[in-house]
Backbone as CSV, one residue per row, in Angstrom:
resi,resn,N_x,N_y,N_z,CA_x,CA_y,CA_z,C_x,C_y,C_z
1,MET,40.945,34.509,-32.557,39.993,35.413,-33.059,38.756,34.373,-32.174
2,ARG,38.022,35.223,-31.798,37.173,34.925,-30.918,36.418,34.920,-31.034
3,ILE,34.905,33.708,-29.895,34.399,33.376,-29.834,32.974,33.398,-28.358
4,SER,31.656,34.010,-29.531,31.915,34.443,-28.485,30.282,33.290,-27.205
5,ARG,29.780,34.059,-26.511,29.659,32.782,-25.035,28.361,32.164,-25.462
6,VAL,27.420,32.876,-25.996,26.071,32.692,-26.539,26.647,31.877,-27.761
7,ILE,27.195,31.087,-28.284,27.684,30.318,-29.584,28.457,29.034,-28.713
8,ILE,29.156,29.337,-28.031,30.036,28.165,-27.334,28.908,27.437,-25.775
9,SER,28.144,28.533,-25.822,27.135,27.869,-25.234,25.909,27.283,-25.729
10,ALA,25.479,27.462,-26.555,23.960,26.666,-27.857,25.402,25.683,-27.807
11,ALA,26.454,25.746,-28.425,27.259,24.734,-28.281,27.585,22.882,-27.673
12,ILE,27.623,23.580,-26.672,28.267,23.144,-25.159,26.662,22.536,-25.045
13,ALA,24.969,23.646,-25.096,23.882,23.163,-24.783,23.250,21.665,-26.060
14,THR,23.956,22.042,-27.016,23.202,21.139,-28.326,23.878,19.575,-28.246
15,ALA,25.066,19.392,-27.711,26.266,18.351,-27.751,25.929,17.236,-26.356
16,LEU,25.120,18.366,-25.596,25.125,17.217,-24.954,23.957,17.276,-24.720
17,CYS,22.085,17.646,-25.334,21.938,16.805,-25.425,21.795,15.664,-26.934
18,LEU,22.796,15.342,-27.933,22.920,14.812,-28.160,23.797,13.816,-27.931
19,ALA,24.248,13.676,-26.819,25.024,13.167,-25.552,24.315,11.295,-26.098
20,PRO,24.823,10.620,-26.092,24.065,9.519,-25.239,23.823,9.127,-24.636
21,ALA,23.028,9.199,-23.634,23.316,8.655,-22.068,24.471,8.455,-21.269
22,SER,23.991,6.773,-21.902,25.948,5.568,-21.504,26.285,6.385,-21.627
23,ALA,27.726,7.330,-22.223,28.138,8.433,-21.609,28.573,8.309,-20.383
24,GLY,27.233,9.221,-19.764,27.990,9.642,-18.934,27.477,11.856,-18.346
25,PHE,26.715,11.498,-19.666,26.484,13.016,-19.625,24.661,12.643,-18.860
26,ALA,24.586,14.013,-18.655,23.034,13.850,-17.654,22.356,14.545,-19.156
27,GLN,20.833,14.063,-19.447,20.731,14.793,-20.298,19.036,15.901,-19.744
28,PRO,19.020,16.923,-20.460,18.622,18.097,-19.468,17.239,17.442,-19.983
29,GLU,16.445,18.398,-19.289,15.055,17.804,-19.443,13.949,19.754,-19.667
30,SER,14.855,20.313,-19.495,14.349,21.253,-20.151,14.830,22.389,-21.833
31,ALA,14.013,23.029,-21.398,14.479,23.689,-22.831,15.820,24.716,-22.941
32,PRO,16.024,24.601,-23.933,17.504,25.765,-24.197,17.589,26.846,-22.176
33,THR,18.822,27.073,-22.336,18.644,28.102,-21.093,19.278,29.341,-21.919
34,THR,20.087,29.391,-23.010,20.545,30.653,-23.905,19.021,30.636,-24.751
35,ALA,19.393,32.263,-24.680,17.889,33.512,-25.456,18.070,32.703,-27.266
36,SER,19.326,32.576,-27.680,20.032,32.218,-29.486,19.443,30.773,-29.734
37,ALA,19.831,29.635,-28.002,19.551,28.653,-28.776,17.951,27.860,-27.904
38,ALA,17.074,29.009,-27.886,15.645,29.162,-27.692,15.560,29.495,-28.795
39,HIS,15.628,30.984,-29.664,14.900,30.607,-30.565,15.761,30.347,-32.000
40,SER,16.869,30.106,-31.735,17.152,28.616,-33.168,15.554,27.771,-33.067
41,THR,16.272,27.117,-32.057,15.129,25.538,-32.408,13.671,26.457,-32.531
42,ALA,12.879,27.355,-31.890,11.673,27.687,-32.162,11.304,27.988,-33.526
43,ALA,12.214,28.270,-34.404,12.470,28.502,-35.548,12.041,27.814,-36.634
44,VAL,13.128,26.831,-36.222,13.356,25.863,-36.986,12.016,24.656,-37.055
45,LYS,11.074,24.242,-35.871,10.354,24.272,-35.582,8.703,24.760,-35.973
46,ALA,8.594,25.752,-35.380,7.428,26.484,-36.190,7.515,26.700,-37.710
47,PRO,6.369,26.406,-38.803,6.692,26.931,-39.999,5.972,28.604,-40.380
48,SER,6.779,29.549,-41.287,6.194,30.394,-41.322,5.237,30.809,-41.772
49,ALA,3.802,30.922,-40.956,2.265,31.318,-41.642,1.511,31.638,-42.842
50,LEU,2.615,32.921,-42.663,2.562,34.087,-43.475,2.783,34.252,-44.740
51,LYS,3.146,33.097,-45.605,3.154,32.383,-47.095,2.500,32.684,-48.389
52,GLU,3.175,32.960,-48.847,2.369,33.116,-50.272,2.262,31.680,-50.244
53,TYR,1.910,31.139,-51.329,1.696,29.443,-51.764,1.976,29.922,-53.122
54,LYS,3.027,28.948,-53.736,2.438,28.615,-55.647,0.880,29.252,-56.008
55,ASN,0.686,27.877,-55.536,-0.440,27.296,-56.459,-1.206,26.334,-55.857
56,CYS,-2.936,25.995,-55.676,-3.432,26.039,-54.987,-2.939,24.106,-54.658
57,THR,-2.530,23.846,-55.386,-1.537,22.283,-54.559,-0.820,22.494,-53.456
58,ALA,0.100,23.530,-53.864,0.777,23.345,-52.769,0.879,24.573,-51.078
59,LEU,-0.906,24.894,-51.413,-1.106,25.355,-50.111,-1.991,24.209,-49.243
60,ASN,-2.673,23.769,-51.091,-3.544,22.542,-50.077,-2.740,21.370,-49.234
61,LYS,-1.789,21.708,-49.667,-0.833,19.877,-48.720,-0.379,20.765,-48.062
62,VAL,-0.553,21.558,-47.034,-0.543,22.502,-45.506,-1.923,22.633,-45.215
63,TYR,-2.359,24.510,-45.664,-4.129,23.134,-45.244,-5.641,22.285,-46.238
64,PRO,-5.738,21.675,-46.680,-6.247,20.398,-47.082,-7.732,20.902,-47.494
65,HIS,-8.310,21.272,-46.515,-9.771,22.673,-46.743,-9.260,23.991,-47.187
66,GLY,-8.420,24.072,-47.721,-8.675,25.708,-48.079,-7.976,26.371,-46.655
67,VAL,-7.894,27.535,-47.319,-7.670,29.257,-46.156,-8.430,29.834,-46.628
68,GLY,-9.142,30.614,-45.818,-9.974,31.498,-45.762,-10.355,32.959,-44.042
69,LYS,-10.769,33.851,-44.824,-10.863,34.921,-43.823,-11.582,34.955,-42.485
70,LYS,-11.854,35.390,-41.729,-12.496,35.659,-41.485,-14.416,35.971,-40.976
71,GLY,-14.606,35.481,-41.220,-16.389,35.542,-41.464,-16.471,34.999,-43.037
72,ALA,-16.116,34.433,-43.869,-15.959,33.509,-45.030,-17.249,32.956,-45.133
73,ARG,-17.959,32.465,-45.947,-18.583,31.241,-46.562,-18.259,30.567,-48.523
74,ASP,-17.703,29.880,-48.151,-18.137,29.081,-49.591,-19.191,29.006,-50.365
75,LYS,-19.664,28.934,-51.568,-20.432,29.399,-52.197,-20.434,28.552,-53.575
76,SER,-19.790,27.371,-52.829,-19.811,26.459,-54.314,-21.279,26.118,-54.238
77,SER,-21.510,25.073,-54.625,-22.791,24.071,-54.812,-22.860,23.342,-53.265
78,LYS,-21.568,22.450,-53.511,-21.550,21.501,-51.612,-20.183,22.437,-50.942
79,PRO,-20.740,23.674,-49.911,-19.793,24.534,-49.227,-18.717,23.708,-48.575
80,VAL,-17.425,24.214,-48.356,-16.718,23.324,-47.218,-16.858,24.254,-46.521
81,LYS,-16.822,23.704,-44.707,-16.840,24.520,-44.240,-15.302,23.765,-43.075
82,ASN,-14.710,23.260,-43.463,-13.900,22.683,-42.634,-12.356,22.949,-42.952
83,PHE,-12.675,24.591,-43.113,-10.801,25.196,-43.261,-10.406,25.880,-43.205
84,LYS,-9.471,26.622,-43.207,-8.878,27.440,-41.657,-8.675,28.618,-42.359
85,VAL,-9.302,29.401,-41.178,-9.749,30.462,-40.681,-8.900,31.755,-40.043
86,SER,-8.171,32.616,-41.795,-7.292,33.377,-40.675,-6.891,33.674,-41.789
87,THR,-7.333,35.181,-41.899,-7.392,36.792,-42.265,-5.652,36.397,-43.037
88,LYS,-5.219,36.592,-42.007,-3.390,36.504,-42.816,-3.143,35.590,-43.693
89,ILE,-3.586,34.457,-43.539,-3.006,33.548,-44.257,-3.846,33.787,-45.862
90,TYR,-5.228,34.393,-45.875,-6.088,34.537,-46.556,-5.646,35.452,-47.641
91,ASN,-5.210,36.277,-46.866,-4.470,38.290,-47.602,-3.232,37.711,-48.635
92,GLN,-2.888,37.440,-47.708,-1.168,36.730,-48.430,-1.698,35.439,-50.152
93,ASN,-2.735,34.793,-50.141,-3.201,33.648,-50.872,-4.350,34.007,-51.534
94,LYS,-4.715,35.110,-51.800,-6.053,36.039,-52.558,-5.866,35.939,-53.415
95,LYS,-4.542,36.104,-53.826,-5.184,35.595,-55.977,-5.374,34.200,-56.164
96,SER,-6.370,33.020,-55.343,-6.170,31.552,-55.300,-7.499,31.333,-54.971
97,ASP,-8.410,33.066,-54.707,-9.996,32.477,-54.402,-9.833,32.438,-56.420
98,ARG,-10.526,31.617,-56.720,-10.623,32.602,-58.294,-12.564,32.684,-57.808
99,ASP,-13.341,31.901,-56.788,-14.750,32.300,-57.271,-15.057,33.856,-56.056
100,LYS,-14.211,34.607,-55.353,-13.705,34.888,-54.565,-14.643,35.848,-53.304
101,ASP,-15.111,34.520,-53.355,-15.969,34.323,-51.664,-16.075,34.486,-51.116
102,GLY,-14.029,34.856,-50.327,-13.389,34.588,-49.229,-12.255,32.995,-48.952
103,VAL,-12.514,32.339,-49.808,-11.796,31.602,-49.261,-11.119,30.451,-50.420
104,ALA,-9.152,30.724,-50.136,-8.829,29.862,-51.374,-8.660,28.635,-51.167
105,CYS,-8.389,27.753,-52.908,-8.280,27.072,-52.271,-8.572,25.779,-51.795
106,GLU,-10.273,26.234,-51.750,-11.309,25.864,-50.751,-11.955,23.672,-51.829
107,LYS,-11.289,23.511,-50.720,-11.609,21.633,-51.229,-11.618,20.636,-49.994
108,LYS,-13.376,19.498,-50.939,-13.632,19.168,-49.599,-12.455,17.668,-50.003
């Protein structure tokens, strides 16, 4: 069975990062050098912004004041002005915009 160099490099980089400094291993100061290791690290840290949330409760856990498309204004009696502005995220969750004002799940 052959193991690719990329997998071996990623395993070595991971082992060096997790090894205690007292064991005589130097801790790397920079990001992983292999492309796949750097990609896998970025994928874990960065959540997908283009997510369709099940309901407003789920969306408000990530965006407490809601999400609105660019240029939108909340039309409620107490307008929310500090919502996340992202047309892409809004379009994924347009179903949650009950009053059709361009802001989904607005909440003070």
